[in-house]
BAMAR-739030 format. One line per 2 residues: number of its first residue (from 1); their letters; for each residue x, y, z of N, C-alpha, C. Coordinates in pm, whole numbers, plus 32768, in hexadecimal, padded with zeros to 4 digits. Layout:
% BAMAR-739030
NUM) a) X Y Z X Y Z X Y Z; ...
//
This chain:
% BAMAR-739030
1) mn) 883D 7B54 85DC 87F3 7B5E 8582 882A 7B44 84FF; 880B 7AD3 84BC 8840 7AAB 842E 880C 7AFA 83D0
3) fl) 887E 7B62 839E 886E 7BDB 833A 887B 7B6E 82D0; 88CD 7B25 82BD 88D5 7AD8 825B 8864 7A6F 81FC
5) ai) 8814 7A3D 8266 87A3 7A0B 8244 872A 7A6A 8209; 8722 7AD5 826A 86C5 7B4F 8214 8703 7B72 81A9
7) ra) 8781 7B9E 81B4 87AE 7BC8 8113 878A 7B75 809B; 8790 7AEC 80C0 8775 7A86 8065 86EA 7A6E 802A
9) if) 869F 7A8C 80A5 860E 7A88 8079 85FA 7B0B 8024; 860F 7B5F 8041 85EB 7BF8 8017 862B 7BF7 7F86
11) af) 86A6 7BCC 7F72 86CE 7BC7 7EFD 8666 7B66 7E95; 8645 7AF7 7ECC 85FA 7A93 7E6A 8595 7ACC 7E55
13) em) 854A 7B0C 7E9B 84C6 7B3B 7EA3 84F3 7BC7 7E2F; 8537 7BF8 7E39 8535 7C6E 7DC3 8554 7C45 7D42
15) ar) 85AE 7BE7 7D58 85E0 7B95 7CD8 855A 7B6A 7C77; 84E8 7B24 7CB0 84A1 7AFC 7C86 8422 7B8B 7C78
17) ff) 8422 7BEF 7CA3 8404 7C72 7C74 842F 7CC0 7BE4; 84AE 7CC0 7BEA 84E3 7CDD 7B76 84DF 7C96 7B02
19) rt) 84CF 7C12 7AF8 84D0 7BAB 7AAB 843A 7BBC 7A7A; 83D0 7BF1 7ABB 834A 7BCE 7A8E 8314 7C8E 7A8E
21) la) 8359 7CD8 7A50 8354 7D92 7A68 82D7 7DA3 7A02; 8295 7D4E 7980 8236 7D62 7967 81A6 7D5B 7993
23) qs) 81AB 7D22 79F0 813D 7CD1 7A64 8148 7D33 7AE2; 81D6 7D29 7B1F 81EE 7D80 7BBC 81F1 7E04 7B89
25) li) 8222 7E4F 7B1E 822B 7EDE 7B18 81DF 7F1F 7ACB; 81E2 7EDF 7A52 81CA 7F35 79DC 8115 7F2B 79DB
27) sp) 80E7 7EC9 79EE 804C 7EA9 7A09 8011 7F20 7A66; 804E 7F25 7ADD 802A 7F91 7B2D 8034 8015 7B2C
29) vl) 808D 8044 7AD9 80C2 80BC 7AC4 8075 80FB 7A41; 8055 8090 79E5 7FE9 80C2 7987 7F48 80DF 79B0
31) st) 7F3D 806B 79FB 7EB3 8063 7A3D 7EB6 80F1 7A7F; 7EF6 8128 7ACA 7ED3 819B 7B10 7ED8 8215 7AA8
33) sl) 7F27 81F3 7A3B 7F38 8283 79EF 7EB8 8292 79AA; 7E5C 820D 797E 7DF5 8218 795D 7D7C 826C 79B4
35) yf) 7D77 8250 7A31 7D66 82B6 7AAF 7D64 8344 7A81; 7DFB 8372 7A78 7E04 83F8 7A56 7DBE 8445 79FC
37) vv) 7DC6 83CD 7990 7D8E 8400 791A 7CDF 8428 792B; 7C9E 83CB 796C 7C19 83BC 7976 7BFA 841E 79E3
39) fg) 7C3E 841A 7A31 7C02 8467 7AC6 7C3E 8502 7A9F; 7CA3 84FB 7A80 7CF4 857D 7AA1 7CBE 85AB 7A2D
41) aa) 7CCE 858E 799D 7C9D 85CE 7962 7C26 85F5 7921; 7BC0 8583 790E 7B2B 858B 78E5 7AF4 85B6 7971
43) ig) 7AE6 8597 7A00 7AA4 85B1 7A4C 7AF3 862F 7A80; 7B69 863C 7A87 7BB2 86A7 7AA9 7B8F 8736 7A73
45) sr) 7B77 870F 79DF 7B36 8790 79A3 7A8F 87D4 79CA; 7A53 8774 7A0F 79DF 878F 7A4D 79FA 87BC 7AE9
47) iq) 7A56 8779 7B1E 7A59 87AC 7BBF 7AE3 8809 7BC8; 7AB5 8890 7BC9 7B5B 88BB 7BA6 7B94 88B4 7C35
49) qv) 7B8A 88D8 7CC0 7BD3 88AB 7D38 7B89 8871 7DA1; 7BB7 8839 7DE4 7B78 87E0 7E58 7BE7 880F 7ED2
51) eg) 7BBC 8868 7F3E 7BEC 88A2 7FB1 7C70 8906 7F7C; 7C4E 8941 7F18 7CBC 89A8 7EE2 7D4B 8968 7E84
53) vs) 7D31 88D0 7E69 7D87 8889 7E1D 7D27 8873 7DAC; 7D77 8877 7D26 7D56 8849 7CBB 7D3B 87BC 7CB5
55) yg) 7CB1 8786 7C7F 7C8D 8719 7C89 7CEF 86B1 7C61; 7D2F 86C8 7C02 7D92 864C 7B9B 7E24 8635 7C2A
57) af) 7E38 86A7 7C67 7E98 8691 7CCA 7E5A 8651 7D4C; 7DF4 867F 7D70 7DAA 864C 7DE8 7D98 85B1 7DF9
59) iv) 7D9A 8564 7D71 7D6B 84E2 7D5E 7DDE 84B1 7D70; 7E74 84CB 7D71 7F07 848A 7D59 7F20 8450 7DD8
61) pg) 7F0A 8484 7E55 7F22 8436 7EB5 7EC2 83A2 7EDD; 7E5E 83D6 7E96 7DDD 8341 7ECB 7E26 82FA 7E84
63) li) 7E48 8304 7DF0 7E7F 82A3 7D55 7EE6 8271 7DAB; 7F3F 82C5 7DDD 7FBB 8262 7E10 7FA7 8203 7E81
65) ml) 7F46 8241 7EC7 7F33 81D1 7F2E 7EF6 816A 7EFE; 7E86 814F 7EB0 7E5A 80D6 7E55 7EC7 80A5 7E64
67) sv) 7F0C 80BD 7DD9 7F85 807D 7DBD 7FCC 8049 7E19; 802A 808E 7E96 805D 8064 7EE7 8015 7FE8 7F33
69) it) 7FB7 8000 7F72 7F68 7F81 7FCD 7F3A 7F23 7F8D; 7F1C 7F31 7F0E 7EF9 7E91 7EBB 7F92 7E5E 7E97
71) qa) 7FC5 7EA9 7E50 805A 7E66 7E43 808B 7E2A 7ECE; 809D 7E75 7F10 80EE 7E2B 7FB9 80AE 7DBC 7FD9
73) is) 8017 7DD1 7FD5 7FC2 7D43 7FF9 7FDB 7CE4 7FAB; 7FDC 7CF3 7F33 7FF3 7C7B 7EC9 8053 7C21 7EB0
75) na) 8104 7C8B 7EBC 8185 7C66 7EC3 8181 7C04 7F62; 816A 7C31 7FA3 8175 7BF8 8037 8141 7B77 8035
77) sf) 809E 7B67 8025 8060 7AEF 802F 809B 7A75 7FA4; 80D5 7AB5 7F3A 80E8 7A5B 7EC3 816E 7A32 7F27
79) gi) 81C9 7A7C 7F57 8272 7A66 7F54 8266 79DE 7FCA; 8223 79E5 8035 81F6 798C 808C 8190 7905 8080
81) yf) 8139 7921 8028 80CA 78A0 8003 810C 7852 7F9F; 8161 7871 7F2C 819C 784B 7EB0 81F6 77CC 7F0B
83) pk) 823F 77D9 7F68 82AF 7783 7F90 826B 772E 7FC8; 81F2 7746 8039 819E 76E0 8073 815B 7690 8017
85) fi) 810A 76E4 7F9A 80D2 7694 7F33 8120 761E 7EF8; 8197 765E 7ECD 81F4 75B6 7E89 823C 7566 7F0B
87) gt) 824A 75A6 7F6E 8277 7547 7FF5 8303 7588 8012; 8353 75DE 7FC9 8401 760A 7FD8 83E2 7665 8065
89) vy) 8388 767B 8097 8362 76A3 811D 83A5 7676 8188; 839F 75F2 8199 83F0 75A0 81EE 847C 75A5 81EE
91) el) 84B7 75AE 8183 8512 75D1 8183 856C 7657 81EC; 850B 76C1 81BC 8524 7718 8224 8504 7717 82A6
93) ls) 84CB 76CE 82D3 847E 76AF 8357 84DF 7658 8381; 8532 7610 8367 857A 759A 8390 8607 760B 83AA
95) ap) 8626 765C 835E 86A0 76BF 834D 86AB 76FF 83C9; 8736 7719 83C8 8738 7750 846F 8754 77F2 846D
97) vs) 86A8 781E 8454 866F 7886 842B 85F9 78AE 847E; 85E4 790F 84D0 8577 7947 8517 8528 7966 84CF
99) fl) 849D 7971 8520 840F 79B1 84DD 8443 7A37 849F; 8492 7AA1 84F8 84B6 7AFE 8510 84E9 7B31 8464
101) ei) 8544 7ACC 845B 85AD 7AF5 8405 8557 7AB4 835D; 84FC 7A51 8390 849B 7A3D 8314 8449 7AB1 82E8
103) va) 840C 7AD6 834C 839F 7B37 8336 83F8 7BD6 830D; 8474 7BC7 8340 84B3 7C71 82FA 84D3 7C41 8283
105) gy) 84ED 7BC9 825B 8538 7BB0 81C9 84AE 7BC0 816C; 843D 7B9B 8170 83CF 7B82 812F 838E 7C29 8127
107) vg) 8383 7C59 81AF 831C 7CBC 81B5 8386 7D37 8169; 8413 7D49 8192 8458 7D94 8159 8466 7DA2 80E8
109) aa) 845F 7D3B 8071 844F 7D03 7FF9 83E7 7D48 7FCD; 8369 7D0D 800A 82CF 7D3A 7FD6 82E1 7DEE 7FE7
111) aa) 8303 7E0C 802F 8304 7EB9 8079 835B 7F0A 8039; 83C5 7EB4 7FEB 8419 7F0C 7F7D 83F8 7F2B 7EF0
113) ka) 8395 7E8E 7EC7 8361 7E7A 7E48 82E4 7F3A 7E37; 829F 7F1B 7EC7 8241 7F75 7ECB 825F 7FFD 7EAC
115) li) 82C5 8028 7F06 831D 80AC 7F13 8352 80C7 7E76; 8364 8044 7E46 83A4 80A4 7DC6 832F 80CD 7D42
117) ig) 82D0 8065 7D62 825D 807F 7CF3 8229 8110 7D36; 81F3 8129 7D9B 81F5 8190 7DD6 8222 8204 7D94
119) vi) 82A6 81F9 7DBC 8302 8269 7D8A 82F0 828B 7CED; 82DF 821A 7CB5 82E0 8210 7C0C 8265 8272 7BD3
121) il) 81D9 8246 7C29 816C 8280 7C0F 8178 8316 7C2E; 81B9 834C 7CBE 81CA 83A1 7CBE 820B 8423 7C6B
123) tt) 8263 83CD 7C2B 82C2 841A 7BD3 8264 8434 7B43; 8221 83C4 7B39 81C0 83BD 7AB7 8156 842B 7ABD
125) sf) 8129 8444 7B3E 80C3 84CF 7B4A 80F0 852D 7B26; 8160 8563 7B21 81A2 85DA 7B18 818C 85EA 7A61
127) ff) 8165 8582 7A0F 8150 85B7 7980 80D0 85DD 7973; 8086 8594 79E1 7FF1 85C6 79B8 7FC0 862A 7A1E
129) vd) 7FDD 8644 7A6A 7FA2 86BF 7AD0 8034 86F8 7B0E; 8029 8766 7B47 807C 87B8 7BA7 8074 8791 7C3D
131) vq) 80D7 8745 7C4F 80B0 872C 7CE1 8120 878A 7D47; 80FF 879D 7DB9 814E 87CD 7E0E 814C 87AF 7E73
133) ia) 81C3 877B 7EBC 81DD 8724 7F3C 820F 87AC 7FB6; 81AB 87A4 7FF3 81B4 880A 8060 822C 87D2 80C7
135) hp) 822C 8744 80E6 826E 8726 8162 82B2 8698 811F; 832C 869F 80DE 833A 861F 809E 8374 85AF 810D
137) la) 83B5 85C7 8151 83C9 856F 81F8 833C 8513 8208; 830E 856A 821B 8270 852E 8259 8244 84DA 81F2
139) mv) 822B 8514 8170 8209 84A9 80F9 825D 842D 8100; 8305 8450 80FD 832F 83B3 8122 82ED 8357 8178
141) lf) 82FE 838C 81FA 82C5 8345 8257 825C 832B 824C; 81DF 8358 8224 8181 8304 8200 817A 82A3 81AF
143) lv) 81D6 82B8 815C 81D7 8273 80C8 8210 81C8 8111; 8293 81D8 813D 82D1 8173 8198 828F 813D 81F5
145) lt) 8252 8155 824E 81DE 812D 82C0 8190 80E5 828A; 8159 811D 820E 80D2 80D5 81BC 80FE 804F 8184
147) ci) 8171 8066 8160 81B2 7FE8 80F6 81D0 7F8C 815A; 820C 7F90 81E8 821F 7F1E 8231 81D8 7EBE 828D
149) sf) 815A 7F46 829C 80E1 7F00 82ED 808C 7EB7 82B4; 8063 7EE7 820E 8013 7E99 81D5 8062 7E12 8177
151) al) 8111 7E26 8188 813E 7DAC 815B 811C 7D41 81E6; 8146 7D7B 8264 8104 7D14 82B9 808D 7CC1 82B4
153) lg) 801A 7D21 828E 7FAA 7D0B 826A 7FB7 7C9E 8217; 7FF9 7CC9 81BF 7FFC 7C48 8119 8024 7BBF 815A
155) fi) 8097 7BE7 81CC 80E7 7B5C 81F7 8061 7B04 822E; 802B 7B41 8276 7FD3 7AF4 82D6 7F79 7AB4 8288
157) ig) 7F42 7B04 8222 7EDC 7AC7 81A8 7F18 7A46 8157; 7F90 7A51 813D 8002 79ED 80F8 7FF8 7955 815C
159) iw) 800B 7979 81F4 8019 790D 8257 7F7E 78DC 8259; 7F17 7918 826A 7E88 78EB 8253 7E4C 78BC 81EB
161) ag) 7E7B 78F5 8179 7E3A 78BE 80F4 7E43 7813 80F7; 7DDF 77CF 80D3 7DE6 7745 809A 7DF9 7728 8018
163) sf) 7DC2 779F 7FE2 7DB6 778A 7F1F 7DD4 781D 7EF1; 7DE1 780E 7E6C 7DFF 78AC 7E29 7D7F 78CB 7E27
165) eq) 7D05 78B5 7E26 7C8A 7929 7E3B 7CA4 7955 7ECA; 7CCD 7924 7F2E 7CAE 7957 7F9C 7D44 79AA 7F8E
167) lq) 7D8B 79A3 7F5A 7E08 7A0C 7F4D 7DE5 7A74 7F2B; 7D90 7A77 7EC8 7D42 7B11 7E73 7CE8 7B1C 7E97
169) lv) 7CB3 7AF9 7F2D 7C49 7B33 7F40 7C39 7BC3 7F86; 7C94 7BDE 7FC2 7CB7 7C55 8007 7CFA 7CD9 7FA5
171) pl) 7D40 7CBB 7F47 7D92 7D04 7F02 7D2E 7D34 7EA1; 7CBF 7CD2 7E62 7C51 7CF9 7DF6 7BE0 7D36 7E08
173) lv) 7BB8 7CD1 7EA4 7B13 7D1B 7EEE 7B15 7D48 7F31; 7B7E 7D4D 7F8B 7B6B 7DCE 8020 7BCC 7E3B 8002
175) vp) 7C40 7E41 7FCE 7C87 7EB5 7FEF 7C4F 7F28 7F69; 7C1D 7F01 7EF4 7C0A 7F77 7E8F 7B6E 7FAE 7EEA
177) pl) 7B1C 7F65 7F20 7AB4 7FCC 7F3B 7AF0 8014 7FB8; 7B12 7FDD 800D 7B63 8046 8087 7BA9 80AC 8042
179) vf) 7BEF 80AA 7FD6 7C40 810F 7FB8 7C04 8184 7F77; 7B74 8133 7F40 7B35 819C 7EE4 7ACB 81E1 7F41
181) lg) 7A8B 819C 7F9B 7A6A 81E8 8009 7A9B 8224 805E; 7B16 8211 8058 7B63 8253 80BE 7BA4 8301 808C
183) ga) 7B5C 832B 8039 7B64 83B5 801C 7BDD 83D5 7FA2; 7C0B 836A 7F6B 7C72 8352 7EEE 7C34 83B5 7E88
185) fy) 7BBF 83DB 7E6D 7BBE 8441 7E03 7B44 84A7 7E23; 7B5E 84A3 7EC0 7AF3 851B 7ED0 7B16 853B 7F6A
187) si) 7AF3 85C5 7FC3 7B08 85D0 8020 7A83 858B 8076; 7AB3 8559 80D4 7A30 851D 8139 79DF 8569 817B
189) sm) 7A0A 860F 817C 79A2 8681 8192 7924 86B6 8125; 7970 863E 80A8 78EA 8661 8051 7863 861D 804A
191) lp) 787E 85C9 80C7 782F 854F 80EC 77B4 85A3 8141; 7738 8545 814E 76E7 857C 818C 7714 8549 8236
193) pv) 76C2 85A9 8287 770A 8565 8315 7716 84FF 8336; 76AD 8499 830C 7690 83F9 834C 7717 83BC 82F1
195) wq) 772E 83E2 8284 778C 837B 8255 7821 83A6 8281; 782A 8448 82A6 78AB 8451 82DB 78BC 840D 8357
197) ti) 785C 83F0 8390 7874 83A6 841B 787F 8326 83F8; 7862 82F0 8394 7871 8251 8374 78FA 8258 8352
199) sm) 7918 8293 82F1 79BD 82B6 82B1 7A2E 82A6 8329; 79F4 82F2 8369 7A55 82D5 8416 7A9A 8255 8441
201) fn) 7A40 81E3 8405 7A67 817A 8420 7AB7 8115 83C8; 7ABC 8178 835E 7B03 811F 82E1 7BBD 8176 82FF
203) pv) 7C07 80E0 8303 7C8D 80E3 833D 7CCD 814B 82F4; 7CA4 8152 8264 7D03 815F 81E1 7CF5 8206 81F3
205) vy) 7C89 823F 8213 7C53 82DE 822C 7CC5 82F7 8269; 7D0F 82D6 82E8 7D5F 8317 8317 7E15 8327 82CE
207) li) 7E06 8298 8273 7E83 82B4 8242 7E83 82F4 81CD; 7DEA 82FC 817F 7E14 836E 80FE 7DF8 83EA 813B
209) sg) 7DB0 8410 81AC 7DD5 8487 81E6 7E5B 84F1 8210; 7E93 8471 824E 7F1A 84C1 8275 7F95 84BC 820C
211) fr) 7F5C 8457 8191 7FDB 8458 813A 7F9F 84E3 80EC; 7F1C 8502 80CC 7F05 857D 808C 7F33 85F1 80D7
213) wa) 7F07 85ED 8169 7F5F 866B 8188 7FE5 8681 8170; 8033 861D 8151 80AE 8623 8157 80DD 8665 80B4
215) ff) 808D 8673 806B 8090 86B6 7FF4 803D 8742 7FDE; 7FCE 8754 8022 7F99 87D4 8015 7F50 87F7 808B
217) et) 7F85 87D9 810B 7F73 8813 818E 7ED9 8807 818E; 7EAE 87AD 814F 7E05 87AA 817B 7DDB 871A 8199
219) sd) 7D79 870D 81F4 7D77 868D 8244 7CD2 8670 826D; 7CAC 860B 8253 7C2B 85E8 8288 7C3C 85B4 8316
221) vp) 7CB4 8591 8334 7CD7 8581 83E2 7D4A 85A6 842E; 7D47 85CE 8475 7DE4 8616 84C2 7E38 859D 84A9
223) ig) 7EC4 85EE 849B 7F0E 85A3 8453 7F6F 8566 84BC; 7F41 8561 8523 7F71 8518 85A8 7F1E 8483 85A8
225) is) 7E8B 84BB 85C3 7E4F 841F 8588 7E86 83E1 853C; 7E86 840C 84D6 7EA7 83C0 8458 7F36 835E 847E
227) ll) 7F88 83A0 84C0 8003 8358 84E0 7FF0 82FA 854A; 7F9A 830A 85AF 7F82 82B0 85F8 7F28 824E 85D1
229) ai) 7EF4 823D 8570 7E94 81ED 8537 7EE8 8187 84D7; 7F3B 81DA 849A 7F9D 8156 8440 8007 8119 84B0
231) ag) 801E 8165 84F8 8079 8122 8567 803A 80A4 85C1; 7FCA 80C6 85E3 7F9E 8051 8639 7F48 7FD2 85D8
233) ft) 7F2E 8023 8563 7F28 7FAE 84ED 7FBF 7F3B 84D2; 8001 7F8A 84CD 8086 7F3A 84B7 809B 7ED1 855B
235) al) 808E 7F19 85B1 80B2 7ED3 8637 805A 7E4F 8635; 7FCD 7E7A 861A 7F6B 7DDB 8604 7FA0 7D94 85AF
237) cl) 7FC6 7DAB 8544 8000 7D47 84E4 8077 7D10 850F; 8108 7D2A 8554 812F 7CF6 85A0 8125 7CBE 85F6
239) aa) 80B6 7CBC 8657 8096 7C77 86A7 8048 7BFB 8678; 7FD9 7C21 8607 7FB1 7BA9 85BF 801E 7B2D 85A4
241) iw) 8089 7B4D 8558 80FE 7B05 852A 8148 7ABA 8596; 815A 7B12 8603 8182 7ADD 8684 8169 7A61 86BC
243) wi) 80C2 7A72 86C1 805B 7A12 86EB 8080 799E 868F; 806E 7997 8624 8056 7946 85A6 80F4 78EC 85BE
245) f) 8161 7923 85B0 81E3 78D3 85C3 81F4 7889 864C
//
């Protein structure tokens, strides 16, 4: 394993992240803060509790997942697509670097960026609502696995995309509906039985449910199934990347 190559790719991607803090960090944090104000304060004043948790605190895991998933996909897809777009990817492919090292560098950097944003949003939430974390280690585990798995998905999208429009298709048109319909702002148990069954086919439900369990010990899906779902999704993305290379 060429750790020097992994470190070089990782450092390059992280340097790009810190050069564009307004777009990469400040923008998603401000957007999420608006969600706290609108949903936590305005709607939260009318909906007192959901499953024994104040509504303002209840939406925190969903908001973190929304930002983390979107940022992990966007950073990973752009990270590999831009070198392909300008042609510098051929220099990387001709270097003595294996595909595992390329994936580790780009995916590791994208996951690290998403993790930083997730931690900052979590810290920001304490200024708006009273959030208690029942299982900190489980919370970190779910957060890290989500960052890695969706960074892998973003890497696949970056390789597949043939234009900037295709690059933005999944982060803008697919991920937000899945998260909003995945229980980010409500419990699946609040839906009619038919829609509860339909929601079980949404993979994001398992992520948000497991992540919320780490906070409040309440979930729509058993924690074991949530872990299996994200582990299976990660394995599927790894298999797809192996097949591509």
